N, C-alpha and C positions, 0 to 999 in steps of 0.2 A: 504494500500500500504506500501511497505517497500522500504526504501531509504538508499543509502550511501551518506552521507553529509560530505563534507570537506570544511573547510575554514581556511584561513591563518591569522596570526597576521599582523597588519599594517606594511607595508614596508618589509616584509620578503620574499615574492615571487613576484618579479617584472617581468614583461613581458620581455622575452629575457634572463633571468637568466640561470645559469648553469643547473638547473634541468629541463629546458624546461617548457613551459607554453602554455596556450591557450588565445586567444582573440576572438573578434567577427568574425574574418575571419578564425580562426583556432580552431574550437570547435566542430567538427563533430566526433563522436566516430569512432575509427579505421582509422582515417586519420592523416596526419602529424601534429605535434605540432610546435610551434615556435622554431626555432633554437637559439643557443646562439647569442646574439646581444648586445655587450657591450655598443654601442652607445645608444641603446634604454633603457638599464638599467640605464645608466648615466642620460638620459633625464627624466626618471620617478623618479629617486632619486632626481633630481633637483626640481621637482614639490612637493616633500614631504615637509610638514611644521612642521613635528615632526620627531624625530629619530625612527627607526624601534622598534617595541614592541616585547619583549621577555618574556615568562612565566617561572619563576623560580618554584621550587617545591611547595612553598606555593600557588602561583597563579594557578598552574596546578591543584592542589587538589581542590581549590575553584571553578575553572571552571568546573571540573568534577562533583562536588557536585551540582552546579547550573544546569547543564544539567540533572542530575538525578531528581532534584526537579521539573523542568519544565515538564519533562515527567510524573512524578507522578501527578502533578497538572492538566495537560491537558488530562490525560488518554492515553498517548502514551506508547508504549512498547520500551524501550531502550534495544537493543540486544547486542550492543557493543559500546565502546567509548575508544579513546586513545587521551589524551591531551598531545601533544608534546611541546617542547619549542617554536616552531614557527608556529604550525598549529594544527588543531583538526580534527579527523575523528570520525564519528558516524555511526552506523547502527540503524535505528529506524523505527518502524511501526507507522503510523499516518494516519488519514483520511482527512488530508488537504494537499495542495501542499507543496512540500519539501522546497520551498523558504520561506514559512511562518514558517516552523519548524526551519530552519536555522536562520531566523531573531529572533525568540523567544530564541534560544540558545544564540545568541549574546547579546540580551537584558538582559536576566537573569544573564548571566555570568558577564556582565558589572556592573549590579546593585550590585551583590555580591562583585566584586572587589572594587567598589566605597565605599561600606560599610566598607571594610577593611582599607581604607584610605592609601593604599600603593602608589598610583599614584595621580597625579594632577587630579582634577575633569574633565577637558576638554581633558584628554588623549585619543588619538585615539588608539584603541586596535585591530580592525579587518579590514581585507581587505574589499573592497566595496561589493563584492559578494562572490562567492565560487563555489564549484562543487556540483551539485545535480544529482545523478544517480538513476534511478528507477531500482529496483531489481525485476524482473518479476517471476523468478522461484526459488524453494527452493535451488537448487544448486548454484544459483547466490547469495542468501542470505548467505549460508554457506561459499562461497568463499570470500565474502566481510567481514564477521566476522573474518575469518582466516587472511585476509590482515590487518585489523584494529588491531587485538590483537597481532598477532605473526610475522608480516612482516614489522614492522616499526623500527627495530633496538632495542636497549635496551629499556625495558619497562619503561615508565614514570608513568603517572597517567592513569591507565587502568581499565575498567569495562567490564565484560562479563557476560551476563545473562545465566543462566542454562536452559532457556526455549526454546531453538531452536533445 
């Protein structure tokens, strides 16, 4: 199976924020997402016990390297990845559920960042979950790769496989 997996850095994409978001009641494809709700954003921010996490260039490169390494270790095919300052997009082929892939990405990335010693050991880096979309057809895979690599604004830490 091929998946588009996206996850945010801790505190960067709060429900009700300007970019829109999903929650348990607003998560069906092709239906409305949450509108801007400053009160909800403020309430979620109040619950945070650490400041939002942001990836600078050194951290972005480390996260991209960790994602590539976990894919090589697990035998998954990484087709594309874009590590941004506040979120990560990947397109990956794997024979396990996408939630497990995303979890391994977060674990490997955190382990790599911990080894670098740039953050406190108990630093929260990732949102609780993320988005996992199944890509059923070749044109869906191509569109997802295009989205990840070329439609995110200025390129940050980017990988694109030549195998698609």
